[in-house]
KETOR-945243 format. One record per atom (N, C-alpha, C): residue number from 1; atom name; x, y, z. Coordinates in steps of 0.05 Angstrom, whole numbers, always signed. Example, Ala and Ser with C-alpha at 12.3 -4.5 7.8 and 13.67 -1.06 7.14 Angstrom:
(atom 1; "N"; (+264; -114; +156)),
(atom 1; "CA"; (+246; -90; +156)),
(atom 1; "C"; (+264; -66; +156)),
(atom 2; "N"; (+257; -45; +142)),
(atom 2; "CA"; (+273; -21; +143)),
(atom 2; "C"; (+258; +1; +157)),
REM end
This chain:
(atom 1; "N"; (+2257; +2753; +2187)),
(atom 1; "CA"; (+2267; +2750; +2215)),
(atom 1; "C"; (+2243; +2747; +2237)),
(atom 2; "N"; (+2223; +2759; +2232)),
(atom 2; "CA"; (+2201; +2754; +2251)),
(atom 2; "C"; (+2191; +2728; +2253)),
(atom 3; "N"; (+2195; +2713; +2234)),
(atom 3; "CA"; (+2185; +2684; +2239)),
(atom 3; "C"; (+2210; +2669; +2257)),
(atom 4; "N"; (+2232; +2673; +2254)),
(atom 4; "CA"; (+2248; +2658; +2269)),
(atom 4; "C"; (+2257; +2672; +2295)),
(atom 5; "N"; (+2249; +2698; +2299)),
(atom 5; "CA"; (+2255; +2713; +2321)),
(atom 5; "C"; (+2287; +2721; +2331)),
(atom 6; "N"; (+2300; +2719; +2305)),
(atom 6; "CA"; (+2329; +2718; +2309)),
(atom 6; "C"; (+2334; +2751; +2308)),
(atom 7; "N"; (+2355; +2758; +2324)),
(atom 7; "CA"; (+2364; +2788; +2328)),
(atom 7; "C"; (+2378; +2798; +2303)),
(atom 8; "N"; (+2390; +2777; +2289)),
(atom 8; "CA"; (+2408; +2787; +2260)),
(atom 8; "C"; (+2399; +2772; +2239)),
(atom 9; "N"; (+2404; +2783; +2213)),
(atom 9; "CA"; (+2399; +2766; +2190)),
(atom 9; "C"; (+2414; +2743; +2189)),
(atom 10; "N"; (+2438; +2739; +2196)),
(atom 10; "CA"; (+2452; +2718; +2197)),
(atom 10; "C"; (+2445; +2696; +2210)),
(atom 11; "N"; (+2431; +2703; +2237)),
(atom 11; "CA"; (+2424; +2682; +2254)),
(atom 11; "C"; (+2394; +2672; +2241)),
(atom 12; "N"; (+2378; +2691; +2226)),
(atom 12; "CA"; (+2354; +2678; +2217)),
(atom 12; "C"; (+2361; +2665; +2196)),
(atom 13; "N"; (+2382; +2669; +2178)),
(atom 13; "CA"; (+2385; +2648; +2160)),
(atom 13; "C"; (+2399; +2621; +2168)),
(atom 14; "N"; (+2419; +2626; +2188)),
(atom 14; "CA"; (+2425; +2600; +2200)),
(atom 14; "C"; (+2406; +2587; +2208)),
(atom 15; "N"; (+2392; +2593; +2225)),
(atom 15; "CA"; (+2359; +2579; +2239)),
(atom 15; "C"; (+2345; +2565; +2217)),
(atom 16; "N"; (+2338; +2582; +2195)),
(atom 16; "CA"; (+2320; +2573; +2173)),
(atom 16; "C"; (+2338; +2551; +2157)),
(atom 17; "N"; (+2359; +2547; +2158)),
(atom 17; "CA"; (+2377; +2526; +2144)),
(atom 17; "C"; (+2379; +2507; +2162)),
(atom 18; "N"; (+2381; +2506; +2190)),
(atom 18; "CA"; (+2374; +2483; +2209)),
(atom 18; "C"; (+2350; +2471; +2204)),
(atom 19; "N"; (+2331; +2491; +2207)),
(atom 19; "CA"; (+2303; +2480; +2201)),
(atom 19; "C"; (+2298; +2464; +2178)),
(atom 20; "N"; (+2306; +2477; +2154)),
(atom 20; "CA"; (+2302; +2458; +2130)),
(atom 20; "C"; (+2319; +2430; +2132)),
(atom 21; "N"; (+2341; +2431; +2140)),
(atom 21; "CA"; (+2358; +2405; +2142)),
(atom 21; "C"; (+2340; +2385; +2161)),
(atom 22; "N"; (+2333; +2397; +2183)),
(atom 22; "CA"; (+2316; +2379; +2204)),
(atom 22; "C"; (+2291; +2366; +2185)),
(atom 23; "N"; (+2279; +2386; +2174)),
(atom 23; "CA"; (+2251; +2378; +2157)),
(atom 23; "C"; (+2260; +2356; +2139)),
(atom 24; "N"; (+2279; +2362; +2124)),
(atom 24; "CA"; (+2292; +2342; +2101)),
(atom 24; "C"; (+2298; +2313; +2112)),
(atom 25; "N"; (+2309; +2322; +2135)),
(atom 25; "CA"; (+2319; +2290; +2146)),
(atom 25; "C"; (+2297; +2273; +2155)),
(atom 26; "N"; (+2274; +2287; +2166)),
(atom 26; "CA"; (+2253; +2274; +2175)),
(atom 26; "C"; (+2236; +2265; +2152)),
(atom 27; "N"; (+2234; +2278; +2128)),
(atom 27; "CA"; (+2223; +2271; +2103)),
(atom 27; "C"; (+2234; +2245; +2095)),
(atom 28; "N"; (+2261; +2243; +2095)),
(atom 28; "CA"; (+2279; +2222; +2085)),
(atom 28; "C"; (+2270; +2197; +2101)),
(atom 29; "N"; (+2270; +2201; +2127)),
(atom 29; "CA"; (+2265; +2178; +2146)),
(atom 29; "C"; (+2236; +2165; +2139)),
(atom 30; "N"; (+2217; +2186; +2137)),
(atom 30; "CA"; (+2189; +2173; +2128)),
(atom 30; "C"; (+2185; +2163; +2107)),
(atom 31; "N"; (+2202; +2171; +2088)),
(atom 31; "CA"; (+2200; +2156; +2058)),
(atom 31; "C"; (+2214; +2127; +2063)),
(atom 32; "N"; (+2228; +2122; +2081)),
(atom 32; "CA"; (+2233; +2094; +2084)),
(atom 32; "C"; (+2214; +2073; +2097)),
(atom 33; "N"; (+2189; +2088; +2107)),
(atom 33; "CA"; (+2171; +2076; +2117)),
(atom 33; "C"; (+2165; +2052; +2099)),
(atom 34; "N"; (+2160; +2026; +2113)),
(atom 34; "CA"; (+2154; +2002; +2101)),
(atom 34; "C"; (+2175; +1988; +2081)),
(atom 35; "N"; (+2194; +2002; +2080)),
(atom 35; "CA"; (+2219; +1991; +2060)),
(atom 35; "C"; (+2238; +1976; +2077)),
(atom 36; "N"; (+2244; +1982; +2106)),
(atom 36; "CA"; (+2257; +1969; +2122)),
(atom 36; "C"; (+2246; +1946; +2137)),
(atom 37; "N"; (+2259; +1917; +2136)),
(atom 37; "CA"; (+2247; +1900; +2153)),
(atom 37; "C"; (+2264; +1896; +2175)),
(atom 38; "N"; (+2258; +1904; +2202)),
(atom 38; "CA"; (+2271; +1902; +2228)),
(atom 38; "C"; (+2270; +1874; +2238)),
(atom 39; "N"; (+2292; +1857; +2240)),
(atom 39; "CA"; (+2289; +1834; +2255)),
(atom 39; "C"; (+2282; +1833; +2282)),
(atom 40; "N"; (+2257; +1819; +2286)),
(atom 40; "CA"; (+2250; +1818; +2313)),
(atom 40; "C"; (+2267; +1807; +2333)),
(atom 41; "N"; (+2288; +1792; +2326)),
(atom 41; "CA"; (+2309; +1785; +2349)),
(atom 41; "C"; (+2333; +1796; +2347)),
(atom 42; "N"; (+2333; +1822; +2351)),
(atom 42; "CA"; (+2355; +1837; +2348)),
(atom 42; "C"; (+2375; +1835; +2372)),
(atom 43; "N"; (+2364; +1827; +2397)),
(atom 43; "CA"; (+2381; +1822; +2418)),
(atom 43; "C"; (+2402; +1797; +2409)),
(atom 44; "N"; (+2390; +1780; +2397)),
(atom 44; "CA"; (+2410; +1757; +2393)),
(atom 44; "C"; (+2429; +1768; +2369)),
(atom 45; "N"; (+2424; +1779; +2346)),
(atom 45; "CA"; (+2441; +1795; +2331)),
(atom 45; "C"; (+2464; +1814; +2348)),
(atom 46; "N"; (+2454; +1829; +2365)),
(atom 46; "CA"; (+2473; +1844; +2380)),
(atom 46; "C"; (+2494; +1829; +2395)),
(atom 47; "N"; (+2487; +1802; +2407)),
(atom 47; "CA"; (+2503; +1790; +2422)),
(atom 47; "C"; (+2521; +1775; +2407)),
(atom 48; "N"; (+2517; +1769; +2380)),
(atom 48; "CA"; (+2530; +1756; +2357)),
(atom 48; "C"; (+2551; +1774; +2345)),
(atom 49; "N"; (+2544; +1803; +2347)),
(atom 49; "CA"; (+2564; +1814; +2334)),
(atom 49; "C"; (+2588; +1823; +2350)),
(atom 50; "N"; (+2610; +1816; +2343)),
(atom 50; "CA"; (+2638; +1824; +2354)),
(atom 50; "C"; (+2648; +1851; +2363)),
(atom 51; "N"; (+2632; +1868; +2346)),
(atom 51; "CA"; (+2636; +1900; +2353)),
(atom 51; "C"; (+2618; +1913; +2374)),
(atom 52; "N"; (+2598; +1898; +2380)),
(atom 52; "CA"; (+2577; +1905; +2396)),
(atom 52; "C"; (+2587; +1913; +2425)),
(atom 53; "N"; (+2583; +1930; +2440)),
(atom 53; "CA"; (+2590; +1941; +2466)),
(atom 53; "C"; (+2569; +1943; +2487)),
(atom 54; "N"; (+2571; +1930; +2507)),
(atom 54; "CA"; (+2548; +1929; +2526)),
(atom 54; "C"; (+2555; +1957; +2543)),
(atom 55; "N"; (+2529; +1967; +2552)),
(atom 55; "CA"; (+2536; +1993; +2572)),
(atom 55; "C"; (+2525; +1988; +2598)),
(atom 56; "N"; (+2547; +1991; +2617)),
(atom 56; "CA"; (+2538; +1986; +2644)),
(atom 56; "C"; (+2544; +2010; +2660)),
(atom 57; "N"; (+2524; +2026; +2667)),
(atom 57; "CA"; (+2532; +2054; +2681)),
(atom 57; "C"; (+2537; +2071; +2655)),
(atom 58; "N"; (+2558; +2086; +2664)),
(atom 58; "CA"; (+2570; +2107; +2642)),
(atom 58; "C"; (+2594; +2095; +2626)),
(atom 59; "N"; (+2602; +2071; +2634)),
(atom 59; "CA"; (+2623; +2058; +2626)),
(atom 59; "C"; (+2616; +2040; +2600)),
(atom 60; "N"; (+2635; +2039; +2580)),
(atom 60; "CA"; (+2630; +2023; +2557)),
(atom 60; "C"; (+2647; +1995; +2560)),
(atom 61; "N"; (+2637; +1972; +2559)),
(atom 61; "CA"; (+2659; +1947; +2562)),
(atom 61; "C"; (+2651; +1931; +2541)),
(atom 62; "N"; (+2674; +1924; +2528)),
(atom 62; "CA"; (+2671; +1907; +2504)),
(atom 62; "C"; (+2662; +1879; +2510)),
(atom 63; "N"; (+2644; +1869; +2494)),
(atom 63; "CA"; (+2632; +1843; +2502)),
(atom 63; "C"; (+2655; +1822; +2491)),
(atom 64; "N"; (+2662; +1802; +2509)),
(atom 64; "CA"; (+2684; +1781; +2506)),
(atom 64; "C"; (+2679; +1767; +2483)),
REM end
């Protein structure tokens, strides 16, 4: 409990599990390094996607 500075054992376990999941997620993302090829023309792809939504202010508008 000293490591997490939690007041209860339950909270300490909860924080430890959250920290573990976050660390594991980051490791999984890092393991993809060099395996994903991102198209440099992503804007054209977004415009071609019929499910793409344009954000204007705080409102979402479906692209016609």
